[in-house]
C-alpha positions in Angstrom: -43.1 13.2 -21.5 -42.4 14.4 -25.0 -41.5 11.7 -27.4 -37.9 12.8 -27.8 -37.4 14.0 -24.3 -35.4 11.0 -23.2 -32.8 11.5 -25.9 -32.0 15.2 -25.1 -28.2 15.3 -24.7 -27.4 16.5 -21.2 -23.6 16.3 -21.3 -22.1 19.8 -20.8 -25.6 21.3 -21.1 -26.3 24.7 -19.7 -29.2 26.2 -17.7 -30.3 28.2 -20.7 -30.3 25.2 -23.0 -32.3 23.2 -20.5 -34.9 25.9 -20.1 -35.3 26.2 -23.8 -35.8 22.5 -24.1 -38.4 22.4 -21.3 -40.4 25.3 -22.8 -40.5 23.7 -26.3 -41.1 20.2 -25.2 -37.8 18.6 -26.2 -37.0 17.6 -22.6 -38.7 17.4 -19.2 -37.2 17.9 -15.8 -37.9 14.3 -15.0 -36.1 13.0 -18.2 -33.1 15.3 -17.5 -33.0 14.3 -13.8 -33.0 10.6 -14.9 -30.3 11.2 -17.5 -28.0 12.6 -14.9 -28.7 9.8 -12.5 -27.9 7.4 -15.3 -24.5 9.0 -15.8 -23.9 8.7 -12.0 -24.8 5.0 -12.2 -22.5 4.4 -15.2 -19.5 6.3 -14.1 -19.3 7.0 -10.4 -18.9 3.5 -9.0 -18.3 1.8 -12.4 -16.1 2.5 -15.4 -13.7 5.2 -14.4 -15.2 5.0 -10.8 -14.9 8.7 -10.0 -16.2 8.3 -6.5 -17.8 11.8 -6.5 -21.2 11.0 -5.1 -21.9 10.0 -1.5 -25.7 9.6 -1.9 -28.4 10.3 -4.5 -31.5 12.1 -3.4 -34.3 9.6 -3.5 -36.8 12.5 -3.8 -35.2 14.0 -6.9 -37.5 12.3 -9.4 -40.6 13.4 -7.5 -39.4 16.9 -7.3 -38.7 16.9 -11.1 -42.2 15.5 -11.8 -43.8 18.3 -9.7 -41.9 20.9 -11.7 -43.1 19.3 -15.0 -46.6 19.4 -13.7 -46.3 23.1 -12.7 -44.9 24.0 -16.2 -47.7 22.0 -17.9 -50.3 23.8 -15.8 -49.0 27.4 -16.1 -46.8 27.4 -19.2 -44.1 29.1 -17.1 -40.9 28.1 -15.4 -41.3 28.5 -11.6 -37.9 30.2 -11.2 -34.4 30.8 -12.6 -33.2 27.3 -11.6 -36.4 25.4 -12.8 -35.5 21.8 -13.4 -31.8 22.2 -12.9 -30.0 19.3 -11.3 -27.8 20.6 -8.5 -24.9 18.7 -6.8 -24.4 19.6 -3.1 -21.2 19.1 -1.1 -22.0 16.9 1.9 -21.4 19.6 4.5 -24.8 21.2 3.7 -28.0 20.1 5.4 -30.7 18.8 3.0 -33.9 17.9 4.8 -34.5 14.2 4.9 -31.2 13.4 3.4 -28.1 12.3 5.2 -25.3 14.8 6.1 -21.9 13.4 7.0 -19.2 16.1 6.4 -17.2 13.1 5.1 -17.2 11.5 8.5 -18.3 7.9 9.3 -19.2 9.2 12.7 -22.2 11.0 11.1 -23.5 8.1 9.0 -27.2 8.0 9.5 -27.6 11.6 10.6 -30.6 13.1 8.8 -31.4 16.7 9.5 -35.0 17.9 9.4 -34.4 21.4 7.9 -32.7 22.6 4.8 -29.7 24.8 5.0 -30.6 28.3 3.9 -28.9 28.0 0.5 -30.7 24.7 -0.1 -34.0 26.3 0.6 -33.2 29.1 -1.8 -32.2 26.7 -4.5 -35.5 24.8 -4.1 -37.5 28.0 -4.2 -35.8 28.9 -7.5 -36.8 25.5 -8.9 -33.5 23.7 -8.5 -33.5 19.9 -8.0 -31.2 18.6 -5.3 -29.9 15.6 -7.2 -27.1 14.2 -5.0 -24.7 14.9 -2.1 -21.0 14.9 -3.2 -18.0 13.5 -1.4 -15.5 15.8 0.3 -12.3 15.7 2.3 -13.2 14.6 5.8 -14.4 17.6 7.9 -13.1 19.7 4.9 -9.5 19.0 6.0 -8.3 17.7 2.7 -6.0 20.1 1.1 -5.3 19.0 -2.4 -7.1 15.7 -2.6 -10.4 14.2 -1.5 -10.7 11.2 0.8 -12.8 10.4 3.8 -14.1 7.6 6.1 -17.5 7.5 4.3 -16.5 6.2 0.8 -13.5 3.9 0.0 -10.6 5.5 -1.9 -9.9 8.9 -3.3 -12.3 10.8 -5.5 -10.8 10.8 -9.0 -10.2 13.5 -11.6 -12.2 12.7 -14.7 -9.4 14.2 -17.0 -6.9 11.7 -15.7 -8.2 9.3 -13.0 -4.8 8.9 -11.4 -4.9 12.5 -10.2 -6.7 14.4 -7.5 -9.9 16.3 -7.7 -8.8 19.0 -5.3 -10.0 19.4 -1.7 -12.3 19.8 -0.1 -15.2 20.3 -2.6 -13.6 17.8 -5.0 -16.8 15.7 -5.2 -18.8 18.6 -6.6 -15.8 19.4 -8.9 -15.5 15.9 -10.3 -19.3 15.5 -10.5 -19.8 18.7 -12.5 -16.8 17.9 -14.8 -18.4 14.6 -15.5 -21.9 16.0 -16.1 -23.4 14.4 -13.1 -25.2 17.7 -12.5 -25.4 21.2 -14.1 -24.3 23.4 -11.2 -23.1 22.7 -7.7 -22.4 24.0 -4.2 -19.0 24.0 -2.6 -17.6 25.8 0.4 -14.3 27.7 0.5 -12.3 28.3 3.7 -8.8 27.9 2.3 -9.4 27.2 -1.3 -12.0 24.4 -1.2 -14.0 25.8 -4.1 -11.1 27.2 -6.1 -8.7 24.3 -6.1 -11.4 21.8 -7.3 -12.5 24.3 -9.9 -8.9 24.6 -11.2 -8.4 20.8 -11.1 -11.6 20.0 -13.0 -11.6 22.8 -15.6 -14.6 24.6 -13.9 -15.6 28.0 -12.9 -15.7 28.6 -9.1 -16.2 31.6 -6.9 -15.0 32.2 -3.4 -17.6 34.8 -2.5 -17.1 37.9 -0.3 -17.3 36.7 3.3 -21.0 36.2 4.3 -22.4 37.2 0.9 -24.0 33.7 1.0 -25.5 32.3 4.2 -23.5 29.5 6.0 -26.5 28.5 8.1 -26.9 24.7 8.0 -23.4 24.2 6.7 -20.6 22.4 8.5 -18.0 25.0 8.9 -14.2 25.0 9.5 -13.2 28.5 10.6 -16.0 31.1 10.7 -13.8 34.1 9.9 -12.8 32.5 6.6 -15.8 30.2 5.8 -17.7 31.0 2.6 -20.5 29.2 0.8 -20.4 29.4 -3.0 -21.2 28.2 -6.5 -19.4 26.0 -9.0 -20.3 25.5 -12.6 -19.0 24.7 -16.1 -19.5 28.2 -17.3 -19.5 31.7 -15.8 -23.1 32.2 -16.9 -24.4 29.2 -15.1 -22.3 30.1 -12.0 -23.8 33.6 -11.9 -27.4 32.3 -12.2 -26.7 30.0 -9.2 -25.1 32.9 -7.3 -28.3 35.0 -7.9 -30.3 32.3 -6.2 -28.2 31.8 -3.1 -26.8 35.3 -2.3 -28.6 37.3 0.4 -29.1 38.3 4.0 -30.1 35.6 6.4 -31.1 36.1 10.0 -29.8 32.6 10.8 -26.3 33.7 9.8 -26.0 37.2 11.3 -22.7 37.9 9.5 -24.7 38.2 6.2 -26.1 41.6 7.5 -22.8 43.0 6.1 -24.0 42.2 2.6 -26.8 44.8 2.9 -26.5 47.3 0.1 -23.8 45.2 -1.6 -26.0 42.8 -3.6 -27.1 43.9 -7.1 -30.6 43.0 -8.3 -29.0 40.4 -10.5 -25.4 39.4 -11.2 -26.4 38.4 -14.7 -26.2 42.2 -15.6 -22.4 41.8 -15.5 -22.1 39.1 -18.1 -20.6 41.3 -20.7 -18.3 40.3 -23.6 -16.5 43.6 -23.2 -16.3 43.3 -19.4 -12.5 43.4 -19.3 -12.2 46.6 -21.4 -10.4 49.3 -19.4 -10.1 47.2 -16.2 -6.7 47.4 -14.6 -5.4 43.9 -13.7 -2.4 43.5 -11.5 -0.2 40.5 -12.3 1.1 39.2 -9.0 4.3 37.5 -10.1 5.5 37.4 -6.5 3.0 34.5 -6.0 4.3 32.4 -8.9 8.0 32.7 -8.9 9.8 30.4 -11.4 11.7 28.5 -8.8 8.4 27.4 -7.1 6.3 26.8 -10.2 5.9 24.3 -13.0 7.1 25.8 -16.3 4.1 24.5 -18.2 1.6 26.0 -15.7 3.5 29.3 -15.8 3.2 29.2 -19.6 -0.5 28.8 -19.3 -0.6 31.8 -16.9 1.5 33.9 -19.3 -0.9 33.1 -22.1 -3.9 34.0 -19.8 -2.3 37.4 -19.1 -1.9 38.0 -22.9 -5.5 36.9 -23.4 -6.8 39.4 -20.8 -4.9 42.1 -22.6 -6.4 41.1 -25.9 -9.8 41.2 -24.2 -9.2 44.9 -23.5 -7.8 44.9 -20.0 -4.9 47.2 -18.9 -2.2 44.9 -17.6 0.1 46.0 -14.7 2.9 43.4 -14.9 4.4 43.0 -12.4 2.1 44.3 -9.8 4.2 44.4 -6.6 3.0 44.1 -2.9 6.1 45.5 -1.0 5.2 43.5 2.1 4.3 40.3 0.2 6.9 38.1 1.8 5.7 39.1 5.3 2.4 37.2 4.8 3.1 33.5 4.3 -0.1 31.3 4.2 -1.2 30.2 7.6 -3.8 27.5 8.2 -6.8 27.8 10.4 -6.2 27.9 14.2 -6.9 24.4 15.5 -9.1 25.8 18.3 -11.4 27.4 15.7 -11.6 24.2 13.6 -12.6 22.2 16.7 -15.1 24.8 17.7 -16.7 24.9 14.2 -17.0 21.1 14.0 -18.5 20.9 17.5 -21.0 23.7 16.8 -22.4 21.4 14.1 -22.2 18.3 16.2 -24.3 20.0 18.9 -27.3 20.1 16.5 -27.1 16.4 15.6 -29.3 13.7 17.3 -28.5 12.2 20.7 -26.8 9.1 19.3 -24.1 11.1 17.5 -20.9 12.4 19.0 -20.8 15.9 20.4 -17.1 16.5 20.7 -14.2 15.9 18.3 -12.5 13.9 21.0 -15.5 11.5 21.0 -14.9 10.9 17.3 -11.2 10.2 17.9 -12.2 7.7 20.7 -14.6 6.0 18.3 -12.0 5.5 15.6 -14.5 6.6 13.0 -12.1 8.6 10.8 -9.9 7.9 7.8 -6.3 7.1 8.8 -4.9 9.8 6.5 -6.8 12.4 8.7 -5.7 10.9 12.0 -2.8 13.2 12.7 -4.7 16.3 11.9 -7.7 15.4 14.0 -5.6 14.3 17.0 -3.9 17.7 16.9 -7.3 19.5 16.7 -9.3 17.6 19.3 -7.5 19.0 22.4 -7.2 22.6 21.1 -7.9 25.2 23.8 -10.9 27.4 24.0 -8.8 30.5 24.5 -6.1 30.3 21.9 -3.6 33.2 21.6 -2.9 32.0 18.0 -6.3 33.3 16.9 -5.6 36.9 18.0 -2.1 36.8 16.4 -3.5 35.5 13.1 -6.3 38.0 13.0 -3.8 40.9 13.6 -1.6 39.6 10.8 -4.5 39.4 8.4 -5.6 42.9 9.3 -2.1 44.2 8.4 -2.2 42.1 5.2 -5.4 43.7 4.1 -3.9 47.2 4.7 -0.9 46.3 2.6 -2.8 44.8 -0.3 -5.3 47.7 -0.4 -2.6 50.3 -0.3 -0.8 48.7 -3.3 -4.0 48.2 -5.3 -5.1 51.8 -4.6 -1.7 53.2 -5.5 -1.6 51.4 -8.9 -5.4 51.8 -9.4 -5.7 48.0 -9.7 -9.2 46.6 -10.0 -8.3 42.9 -9.8 -5.2 40.9 -9.0 -4.4 37.9 -11.2 -2.3 34.8 -10.4 -2.6 31.1 -10.9 -4.9 29.1 -8.7 -1.9 26.7 -8.2 1.6 26.9 -9.6 1.7 23.1 -10.2 -0.8 20.8 -11.9 -3.1 18.5 -9.9 -1.2 16.0 -7.8 -1.4 12.2 -8.1 -3.9 10.8 -5.6 -2.1 9.8 -2.5 0.9 12.0 -3.1 0.9 14.4 -0.1 4.7 14.9 0.2 6.6 13.9 -2.9 5.7 16.8 -5.2 4.6 20.4 -4.3 1.0 21.5 -4.7 1.8 25.2 -5.2 -1.7 26.2 -4.2 -2.2 30.0 -3.9 -5.7 30.0 -2.5 -4.5 31.1 0.9 -4.1 34.7 -0.2 -7.8 35.5 -0.7 -8.7 33.4 2.3 -6.4 35.4 4.6 -7.7 38.7 3.1 -11.3 37.5 3.4 -11.8 38.7 -0.2 -13.6 37.2 -3.1 -11.8 35.3 -5.9 -13.0 33.7 -9.1 -11.4 30.8 -11.0 -11.7 30.3 -14.7 -10.1 27.5 -16.8 -6.9 28.6 -18.4 -5.9 25.4 -20.2 -4.2 22.1 -19.7 -0.6 20.9 -19.1 1.2 17.6 -18.9 -1.3 14.7 -19.2 -4.4 16.7 -19.9 -4.4 18.2 -16.4 -6.4 21.4 -16.0 -5.3 24.6 -14.4 -7.3 27.7 -13.5 -6.7 31.4 -13.6 -7.5 33.1 -10.3 -8.9 36.7 -10.2 -9.1 38.3 -6.8 -10.8 41.6 -5.9 -11.8 43.8 -3.0 -14.8 42.9 -0.8 -18.1 42.9 -2.6 -16.3 43.2 -6.0 -18.2 40.2 -7.5 -19.6 42.3 -10.3 -16.1 43.3 -11.4 -14.8 39.7 -11.1 -17.8 38.4 -13.1 -17.2 40.9 -15.9 -13.6 40.0 -16.3 -14.1 36.3 -15.8 -16.8 36.2 -18.4 -14.9 38.3 -20.9 -11.8 36.0 -20.4 -13.9 32.9 -20.7 -15.6 34.1 -23.9 -12.2 35.1 -25.4 -10.6 31.7 -24.7 -13.2 28.9 -24.1 -10.6 26.6 -22.7 -13.0 24.1 -21.2 -13.4 20.8 -23.0 -15.3 17.7 -21.6 -13.2 14.9 -20.1 -12.8 11.8 -22.3 -13.3 9.3 -19.6 -17.0 9.9 -19.3 -18.5 10.1 -22.8 -22.2 10.4 -23.6 -24.2 7.2 -22.8 -25.7 5.2 -25.5 -29.5 4.6 -25.4 
């Protein structure tokens, strides 16, 4: 280890900064790994007690040491994520590390094989540092609580508030510099809401751009796996590593021909110039929005214009009010959970009804799970929902084509993050259901803070496989505004 490696500052550090430090000897993968683990030890169960981490990876240090040895031997980084600590939502399988999906019923379940995205991260040199907490069975909505850890995960910008569900552990962990990049999953906003709540960048990918094999799902037609990070650049580098066709997830065959050699080619400061952005005011009407959040959104629209975009404001979907957000069919949720349970060991439940009988669930999830457990195999709601979503896609595409709109902009949520435990008193205003119902990609970028230092995110939604366009606009907006600031509750540790 270089003499000064242990003192390399890892708070808010980027992939590029770490790689430069590795190559010139200012840091090692082992020292960086340990520094992140030290922050977890100081702040996750102590101090602000964020409750973001379910379990650290006991093999992380050995993996880091092996990367250091490879660099010392060859003088080269082994891949684009060499020595980068990665936080993983606990619905992804990591070989020899427990997977719970936030459920006490799976405590002790240790898969033998990595999920496809985990294998790809390892191949790129990434270090799986820890598994993060999540809403139980990804059923959380706007907060993050489960039967594995006590209490709600906490927002590091204001610990009384929610991290967002269901990838809130990854969100809180990245905001607190417990890792550099992270994995979430997004079915109805579970990447985008935590990204917004924690001043992060998040991407709901085009459906099946990233393999879901080895991931606990929720509703296959909407399930996406995707990246979260503190910057667009780092998010794109993680996306490069995980996107791709996977025979274990046949749906990914649709990505053939739609994946560029590298998404980093679209990190352009002038990426918004000439892009036509439709401002969907129908999604954020004043009577159903917080005035401070709307002010942030108005400023974001002005910033996009200043970055060179052509603004269509308002952009109107004539049929907008015909398509109110609809949650996943309970039969599909049950089927997705039971598909995963089928692969667990013989001592673990195989049916959702078995979990309900065991009592191994958090009381706040009891009603939803009891409604889901008896859902029928042949459910007419599924066909009705899919027909409605097909009409919705036609309506949105027609409006976008008519106005030659590249990307649609609206807030991630029209209200700030909610207080932990407040599920009924104040509205959430989440708008993530639009892209989920369309099955389209959507990116979130920090757009500032309201009230008591509570973050909000700008949401940019595009047509299928439009990640290059979303990245161009998101990067240009990020570079124009640079809204992200580190949270004050988790300052750098003293030696």
